[in-house]
C-alpha positions in Angstrom: -57.1 -7.3 2.4 -55.0 -6.6 5.4 -52.5 -8.8 7.3 -52.8 -9.1 11.1 -49.5 -10.3 12.6 -49.5 -11.4 16.2 -46.1 -12.4 17.8 -45.6 -14.1 21.1 -42.1 -14.0 22.5 -41.4 -16.7 25.0 -38.0 -16.1 26.7 -35.3 -15.8 24.0 -35.6 -19.3 22.5 -39.2 -19.6 21.4 -41.2 -17.3 19.1 -44.8 -18.0 18.0 -46.2 -16.0 15.0 -49.8 -15.9 13.8 -50.4 -14.2 10.4 -54.1 -13.7 9.5 -55.3 -12.1 6.3 -58.7 -10.3 6.5 -60.5 -8.2 3.9 -61.9 -5.3 6.0 -63.3 -3.5 3.0 -66.1 -6.1 2.7 -66.9 -6.0 6.4 -69.3 -3.4 7.8 -68.0 -1.0 10.4 -69.7 -2.7 13.3 -68.4 -6.0 12.2 -64.9 -4.6 11.8 -64.9 -3.6 15.3 -66.2 -6.9 16.4 -63.4 -8.8 14.6 -60.7 -6.5 16.0 -62.2 -6.7 19.5 -62.2 -10.5 19.2 -58.6 -10.6 18.1 -57.4 -8.2 20.9 -59.4 -10.0 23.5 -58.1 -13.4 22.4 -54.5 -12.2 22.4 -54.9 -10.7 25.9 -56.3 -13.8 27.3 -53.6 -16.0 25.7 -50.8 -13.7 27.2 -52.6 -13.7 30.6 -52.8 -17.4 30.7 -49.3 -17.9 29.3 -47.5 -15.5 31.6 -49.6 -16.5 34.6 -48.3 -20.1 34.1 -44.6 -19.1 34.2 -42.9 -18.3 37.6 -42.2 -14.6 38.3 -38.4 -15.0 38.0 -38.9 -16.2 34.4 -41.3 -13.5 33.5 -38.7 -10.9 34.4 -36.6 -12.3 31.6 -39.5 -12.2 29.2 -40.1 -8.5 29.6 -38.5 -6.0 27.2 -35.6 -4.4 29.2 -35.0 -0.7 29.4 -31.3 0.6 29.3 -29.7 2.5 32.1 -26.1 3.5 33.2 -24.5 2.9 36.5 -21.2 4.4 37.8 -18.5 2.6 39.7 -15.2 3.6 41.4 -12.5 1.1 41.9 -8.8 1.0 43.0 -7.1 -0.6 40.1 -3.8 -1.3 41.9 -3.1 -4.7 43.4 -0.6 -5.0 46.3 -0.3 -1.2 46.5 1.4 -1.4 49.9 4.1 -3.7 48.5 3.5 -6.3 51.2 4.7 -8.9 48.8 6.6 -9.1 45.5 3.4 -9.9 43.5 1.8 -7.8 40.8 4.8 -5.4 40.4 8.0 -5.8 38.4 11.0 -3.5 38.2 12.1 -2.4 34.7 15.7 -1.4 34.0 16.8 -1.0 30.3 19.7 -3.3 29.6 22.0 -0.3 28.8 21.4 1.0 32.3 21.5 -2.2 34.3 24.6 -1.0 36.1 23.1 2.3 37.0 20.0 1.3 38.9 18.5 -1.4 41.1 14.9 -2.2 42.0 13.8 -4.0 45.1 10.6 -4.6 47.0 11.2 -5.0 50.7 9.9 -3.8 54.1 6.6 -2.8 52.7 8.0 -0.5 50.0 9.4 -0.4 46.5 13.0 0.9 46.3 14.4 2.6 43.2 18.1 3.0 43.8 20.4 5.1 41.7 23.8 3.4 42.0 26.7 5.7 42.9 30.3 4.7 43.3 33.8 6.0 43.4 37.3 4.5 43.5 41.0 4.9 43.1 43.2 2.9 40.8 46.9 2.8 41.6 49.6 1.0 39.6 53.2 1.3 40.9 56.0 -0.9 39.4 59.7 -1.0 39.1 60.8 -1.8 35.5 61.8 -5.5 35.6 61.7 -8.6 33.5 57.9 -8.6 33.6 58.1 -5.7 31.2 58.6 -6.4 27.5 61.8 -4.9 26.1 61.7 -3.8 22.5 62.8 -1.1 20.1 60.9 2.1 19.4 59.9 1.6 15.8 59.4 5.3 15.4 63.0 6.1 16.4 65.7 3.7 15.8 67.2 0.2 16.1 67.8 -1.8 19.3 71.6 -1.7 19.7 73.7 -4.9 20.0 73.7 -5.9 23.6 76.9 -6.7 25.6 79.1 -5.2 22.9 82.0 -3.0 24.1 80.5 -0.4 26.4 76.9 -1.2 25.2 74.6 -3.2 27.3 71.0 -2.8 28.5 68.3 -4.6 30.6 66.8 -4.5 34.1 68.0 -4.9 37.6 66.7 -4.3 41.1 66.4 -0.6 40.5 64.8 -0.5 37.1 65.6 -0.5 33.4 68.9 0.8 32.1 70.9 1.4 28.9 74.6 2.0 28.5 75.7 2.9 25.0 79.0 3.8 23.2 79.0 5.2 19.8 82.1 5.0 17.7 81.8 6.7 14.4 84.2 4.4 12.5 83.3 1.1 14.2 81.4 -1.8 12.9 78.7 -3.1 12.8 76.8 0.1 13.9 78.9 2.9 12.4 76.7 5.6 11.1 73.7 3.4 11.7 74.2 3.6 15.5 73.6 7.3 15.8 69.9 6.9 17.0 69.5 3.7 19.1 66.4 3.1 21.2 65.2 0.9 24.0 61.7 0.8 25.4 59.7 -1.3 27.9 56.0 -2.2 27.6 53.5 -3.6 30.1 49.7 -4.0 30.2 48.6 -3.0 33.7 46.3 -5.1 35.8 42.6 -4.7 35.2 40.5 -2.2 37.1 38.0 -3.4 39.6 35.1 -1.9 37.6 34.3 -1.4 34.0 35.5 2.1 33.2 32.8 2.5 30.6 30.3 3.5 33.3 32.7 5.8 35.2 34.3 9.2 34.8 37.9 9.8 35.7 38.1 12.8 38.0 41.8 13.0 38.7 44.9 11.3 37.3 48.7 11.3 37.5 51.5 9.5 35.8 55.0 9.6 37.3 58.1 8.0 35.7 61.4 8.4 37.5 64.7 8.5 35.6 68.3 9.6 35.8 71.4 9.7 33.6 75.2 9.7 33.7 77.3 10.6 30.7 80.9 11.4 29.8 81.8 15.0 29.4 85.0 16.9 28.5 87.9 16.0 26.1 91.7 16.0 25.8 93.5 19.2 25.0 93.0 20.7 21.6 95.1 19.4 18.7 95.7 15.9 20.1 93.5 14.4 17.5 91.8 12.3 20.1 88.2 12.4 21.4 87.6 10.8 24.8 83.9 10.2 24.1 82.4 13.3 25.6 78.8 14.2 24.8 78.9 17.3 22.6 76.3 19.9 23.5 75.8 23.6 23.1 78.5 25.4 25.0 81.3 22.9 24.4 84.4 24.3 22.5 86.8 22.5 20.3 89.9 23.7 18.6 89.9 21.2 15.7 89.2 22.8 12.3 87.0 19.9 11.3 84.7 20.2 14.4 81.0 20.8 13.5 77.8 21.3 15.6 74.1 21.5 14.7 71.8 20.1 17.4 74.3 18.3 19.5 74.0 15.0 21.3 70.9 14.3 23.4 68.8 11.6 25.1 65.0 11.5 25.4 63.2 9.8 28.2 59.5 9.3 27.5 56.2 7.7 28.6 53.3 6.7 26.4 49.9 5.1 26.9 48.4 2.5 24.5 45.2 0.5 24.5 45.5 -3.1 25.7 44.3 -4.4 22.3 46.8 -2.4 20.3 43.9 -0.9 18.3 45.5 2.5 17.9 48.9 4.1 17.9 50.3 4.9 21.4 49.4 8.2 22.8 52.4 10.3 23.9 52.2 11.6 27.4 55.4 13.2 28.5 59.1 13.2 27.7 62.3 14.9 28.8 65.0 15.6 26.2 68.4 16.7 27.4 70.0 19.9 26.1 73.0 20.5 28.3 73.6 17.0 29.6 77.4 16.4 29.0 78.5 20.0 29.0 82.2 20.1 29.5 82.1 22.7 32.2 79.8 20.5 34.3 82.1 17.6 34.3 83.5 16.3 37.5 87.0 15.1 38.1 86.2 11.9 36.2 84.9 13.8 33.2 81.3 12.8 34.1 78.1 14.8 34.0 74.9 13.8 35.8 71.2 14.2 35.5 69.8 13.6 39.0 66.8 11.5 39.8 63.9 13.2 38.1 60.2 12.6 37.3 58.3 12.6 34.1 54.7 13.7 34.6 52.1 14.7 32.0 49.5 17.4 32.3 46.5 16.0 34.2 43.9 17.2 31.7 45.6 15.5 28.8 46.2 12.3 30.8 42.5 12.1 31.8 41.3 12.6 28.2 43.7 10.0 26.9 42.6 7.5 29.6 39.0 8.0 28.7 39.8 7.4 25.1 41.8 4.3 25.8 39.1 2.8 28.0 36.7 2.9 25.1 38.8 0.2 23.4 39.2 -1.9 26.6 37.1 -0.9 29.5 39.3 -2.4 32.3 42.9 -2.2 31.2 45.6 -0.3 29.2 49.3 -0.5 28.4 52.1 1.6 29.7 55.2 2.3 27.6 58.4 3.9 28.8 61.6 4.3 26.8 64.9 5.9 26.0 65.9 7.4 22.6 69.5 8.5 21.9 70.8 10.8 19.1 74.5 10.9 18.5 75.5 13.8 16.2 78.6 13.5 14.1 80.6 16.4 15.4 84.1 15.4 14.3 85.0 14.0 10.9 86.0 10.4 11.3 86.9 10.3 15.0 83.7 11.2 16.9 82.8 9.1 19.9 79.9 9.4 22.4 79.7 7.5 25.6 76.4 7.3 27.5 77.5 5.7 30.7 74.1 4.9 32.2 70.6 5.9 31.3 67.9 4.7 33.7 64.1 4.5 34.0 63.4 3.1 37.4 59.8 3.2 38.4 56.3 3.9 37.0 53.3 5.1 39.0 49.9 5.5 37.4 47.1 6.7 39.7 43.6 7.9 38.9 40.3 8.4 40.7 36.9 7.7 39.2 33.2 8.3 40.0 30.1 6.6 38.7 28.7 8.2 35.6 25.0 8.6 35.3 23.8 9.4 31.7 21.0 11.7 30.8 17.7 9.9 29.9 18.6 6.8 31.9 15.6 5.3 33.6 14.3 2.7 36.0 10.7 2.0 37.1 8.2 -0.1 38.8 5.3 -1.2 36.6 2.0 -3.0 37.1 -0.4 -4.3 34.5 -3.9 -3.9 35.8 -7.0 -5.8 35.1 -8.8 -5.3 31.8 -11.7 -2.9 31.9 -13.7 -5.4 29.9 -13.5 -7.7 32.9 -15.7 -5.3 34.9 -18.7 -6.2 32.8 -21.3 -7.9 34.9 -24.6 -9.5 33.9 -26.2 -8.0 30.8 -24.0 -4.9 30.7 -21.3 -3.4 28.6 -18.4 -1.1 29.4 -19.3 2.5 28.4 -16.6 5.0 29.5 -13.8 6.0 31.9 -14.9 9.1 33.8 -11.9 10.0 36.0 -8.5 8.6 37.0 -6.7 9.7 40.2 -3.3 8.5 41.3 -1.9 8.6 44.9 1.3 7.3 46.3 3.9 8.0 49.1 7.6 8.6 48.5 10.7 9.3 50.4 14.5 9.7 49.8 17.3 8.3 52.0 20.0 10.9 51.2 20.0 14.4 49.8 20.0 14.5 46.1 23.2 15.6 44.4 23.5 19.2 43.3 25.1 18.0 40.0 21.6 17.0 38.7 18.9 19.6 39.0 16.4 18.2 36.5 16.1 14.5 37.5 12.6 13.6 38.5 10.0 11.0 39.4 7.4 10.6 36.7 4.2 8.7 36.2 3.3 6.8 33.0 -0.3 5.7 32.3 -0.5 3.2 29.4 2.9 4.4 28.2 2.0 8.1 28.2 4.2 10.2 30.4 2.3 12.7 32.6 4.4 15.9 32.7 2.2 18.7 31.4 2.5 20.7 34.6 5.2 21.0 37.2 2.9 19.3 39.7 2.7 16.2 37.5 6.2 15.1 38.4 8.5 15.3 41.4 11.9 17.0 41.0 14.4 15.1 43.2 16.5 18.1 44.1 13.3 19.7 45.6 12.6 16.9 48.1 13.1 18.8 51.3 14.6 16.3 53.6 15.6 12.7 54.0 13.5 10.1 55.9 10.3 12.1 55.6 7.3 10.6 53.8 5.7 12.9 51.2 2.5 12.2 49.1 1.7 12.5 45.4 -1.9 13.1 44.5 -2.9 13.9 41.0 -5.9 13.6 38.7 -4.8 12.2 35.4 -8.0 13.1 33.6 -7.3 16.7 32.6 -4.7 16.3 29.8 -6.1 13.6 27.7 -4.4 10.8 29.6 -7.8 9.3 30.2 -8.3 8.8 26.5 -5.4 6.3 26.6 -7.5 4.0 28.6 -9.5 1.8 26.3 -9.4 -1.7 27.8 -6.0 -2.5 29.3 -4.6 -0.4 32.2 -0.9 -0.2 33.2 0.8 2.2 35.5 4.5 2.9 35.8 6.3 5.0 38.5 9.4 6.1 36.7 12.8 7.5 37.9 14.2 9.7 35.1 17.8 11.0 35.1 17.5 14.3 33.2 21.2 15.3 33.4 24.6 13.9 32.8 26.3 13.8 36.2 28.5 11.8 38.6 27.3 10.1 41.7 29.6 8.8 44.4 27.1 6.9 46.5 23.8 5.1 46.2 20.6 7.2 46.6 17.3 5.3 47.1 13.8 6.6 46.5 11.1 4.5 48.2 7.5 4.3 46.8 4.6 3.0 48.9 0.8 3.0 49.2 0.0 3.3 45.5 -3.7 3.8 44.7 -5.1 4.3 41.2 -8.8 5.1 41.5 -10.7 4.7 38.2 -14.3 6.0 37.9 -16.1 4.3 35.1 -19.6 3.7 33.8 -21.3 0.5 32.7 -24.4 0.4 30.5 -27.0 -2.1 31.6 -29.9 -3.6 29.6 -31.5 -4.9 32.7 -33.5 -2.9 35.3 -31.5 -2.1 38.4 -31.6 -4.9 41.0 -34.1 -4.3 43.8 -32.7 -2.9 47.0 -34.6 -5.4 49.1 -33.8 -9.1 48.7 -36.4 -11.0 46.7 -38.0 -14.1 48.3 -36.3 -17.3 47.4 -37.8 -18.6 44.1 -39.4 -22.1 44.2 -36.6 -23.4 42.0 -34.7 -22.7 38.9 -36.9 -22.1 36.0 -36.6 -24.3 33.0 -38.7 -23.1 30.1 -38.5 -26.6 28.6 -40.8 -27.8 31.4 -43.5 -25.5 30.0 -43.0 -26.2 26.3 -46.1 -28.4 26.2 -48.2 -25.4 27.6 -46.6 -23.1 25.1 -47.4 -25.4 22.2 -50.9 -26.0 23.4 -51.7 -22.3 23.8 -50.0 -21.5 20.5 -52.1 -24.1 18.7 -55.3 -23.1 20.4 -54.6 -19.4 19.6 -53.9 -20.3 16.0 -57.1 -22.4 15.7 -59.3 -19.6 17.3 -57.8 -16.9 15.1 -58.0 -19.1 12.0 -61.6 -19.9 12.8 -62.5 -16.2 13.2 -60.7 -15.4 10.0 -62.6 -18.2 8.1 -65.9 -17.1 9.6 -65.2 -13.5 8.6 -64.5 -14.5 5.0 -67.5 -16.8 4.8 -69.8 -14.1 6.3 -68.6 -11.4 3.9 -68.8 -13.6 0.8 -71.8 -15.8 1.6 -73.6 -16.0 5.0 -74.8 -12.4 5.1 -77.2 -13.0 2.2 -80.7 -14.7 2.5 -81.0 -18.3 1.1 -82.9 -17.2 -2.0 -80.4 -14.4 -2.7 -77.6 -16.9 -2.3 -79.2 -19.2 -4.8 -79.7 -16.3 -7.2 -76.1 -15.2 -6.8 -75.0 -18.8 -7.5 -77.3 -18.9 -10.6 -75.8 -15.6 -11.8 -72.2 -17.0 -11.5 -73.2 -20.0 -13.5 -74.8 -17.8 -16.2 -71.7 -15.7 -16.4 -69.6 -18.8 -16.8 -72.0 -20.3 -19.4 -72.7 -23.3 -17.2 -75.9 -25.4 -17.4 -78.3 -25.5 -14.4 -78.2 -28.7 -12.5 -81.5 -28.2 -10.8 -84.3 -25.6 -11.0 -85.1 -22.8 -8.5 -88.6 -23.3 -7.1 -90.5 -20.0 -6.7 -94.0 -19.8 -5.0 -96.9 -17.9 -6.6 -97.8 -14.5 -5.5 -101.2 -15.5 -4.0 -99.6 -18.3 -2.0 -96.9 -15.9 -0.7 -99.6 -13.3 0.3 -101.7 -16.0 2.1 -98.7 -17.2 4.0 -97.8 -13.6 5.0 -101.5 -12.9 6.1 -101.6 -16.0 8.3 -98.3 -15.1 10.0 -99.7 -11.6 10.8 -103.0 -13.1 12.2 -101.1 -15.4 14.5 -99.2 -12.5 15.9 -102.4 -10.5 16.5 -104.2 -13.4 18.2 -101.2 -14.0 20.6 -101.0 -10.3 21.5 -104.8 -10.0 22.1 -104.8 -12.9 24.5 -101.9 -11.6 26.4 -103.4 -8.1 26.8 -106.8 -9.5 27.9 -105.3 -11.7 30.6 -103.2 -9.0 32.1 -105.6 -6.1 32.0 -109.0 -7.5 32.9 -110.2 -4.3 34.5 -109.3 -2.2 31.6 -112.1 0.0 30.2 -114.3 -1.1 27.4 -113.0 1.6 25.2 -109.5 0.2 25.5 -110.8 -3.3 24.6 -112.7 -1.9 21.8 -109.5 -1.2 20.1 -109.0 -4.9 19.5 -112.7 -5.9 19.0 -113.6 -8.9 16.9 -114.9 -6.5 14.3 -111.5 -5.1 13.8 -110.1 -8.6 13.5 -112.6 -9.5 11.0 -111.7 -6.5 9.0 -108.1 -7.5 9.0 -109.0 -11.0 7.9 -110.7 -9.7 4.8 -109.0 -10.5 1.7 -107.1 -7.4 0.4 -108.3 -5.8 -2.7 -106.6 -4.0 -5.4 -104.4 -4.8 -8.2 -101.4 -5.7 -6.2 
């Protein structure tokens, strides 16, 4: 037995299946061919009628489609000429927001590196706006307005007058190292110094001093308050000297938040101020107007450090420290007539600091590759990617940065395998000239980064630490990203010539009645053929008597009783019937020949003479 399966596919929503079971082993060869021919012919006719009844535009969808590929090339950039602000957006990391700006205007995209420079100048006379205090690292603030001791500020600056009497109270021995200092937080800078580098600096503090020098003749037992320094001579036996008396004028810097200890900048400590031989007629010695000024390198370093704690301000400290050495047992006296710090002047210049690895870019997120799929197709591959854009620079690039460049990023992957993949800013020949960038991005694996989404970034990378005093702008324009890709289609290619207008949209539901009718008819025909084949093989091919005998044999095998007998004619009866049938055939043939061949020779007629007929009619003899 074999199964014959016939499938009719009607569009994609209707499938008709006919399954017929035929035992070919019991069918003779010729009849096998007949059955198969009948099935094939029936199937062909059904399909011919079926597809002939459906419009041509519908039969196209019923055919099994063959696959093919088709290549496309498309510019993936929208608004590549920057005629509007759409599709592009500038990206600046938050830590570099003060170093770059991005702007689309005038039909171009501007990437600007922000440069700047400035000068900070603070000049002040020490006055009541300064905070007066002691130097905690030196000594106490002396009692004010006591004897010859007083301190404060006037129109010229800050001052200190001090008299030390060894045996006096309340200072006594405790008054040997008094101190006075003034502190002030300077006004804030115009910019945050965190993003700037100080290129020059100076600090100038003016001061002067007047002290008492000289003493009465030796042996008088009286000291007139002269400052005792190296070179003075005394005749008293109890006179002693180690370091001598001195005053120190100083200037310090501190952070505005008082986070760290003040940073010493400069000082001037007297050594011969008060020398007796320098005294005038009034026993006075003078230190003329002078200036304290630290070394520039140290000042710049300390300013940079302090601006890390407060990026716009700092504190200035100026002061006076006095040391009165005990040079005479019990009678020593030192008189510092007037010690002054008048003005303070802090000046520094700064330039914008650009850090290595800082970046800014313009980016566009393109359409998804999956959106290119049309009809019954699927995305297959990206074959080539090519990028073009124009660029220019408005000022010559600074020589302090020789490695900064324009880079391209495709889906986040930076293209910089070869020197030609990027543009070194220092190598741009001239300002105001438009240059072109044209590179294939398919050679180094960048194409593998494109799966579905596509984004492109034109990136400005600062690859050095440097200073920049003015803005420099790089302009990008006419960006084109050509992508060659392949789609795989399941449909045949569309005809190049337009097809005639179809009579109307095909709706297979309008033909369901025909489909069902043909399917049922086909099923009935095939079922009938199958039934007939089975009946023929098992029954109809046998004569009636044989069929009866086969039926009798089945009953005998199954031990069933006969319901009716089988009538069999006698042999003589059968022979007479057969003889009569032969005689009838001969009589019919003789009459036909005689009528059509009347002129035939007697010898030819003799072949069928009555004598021959009579011989045939004789009853056969023999034992059979």
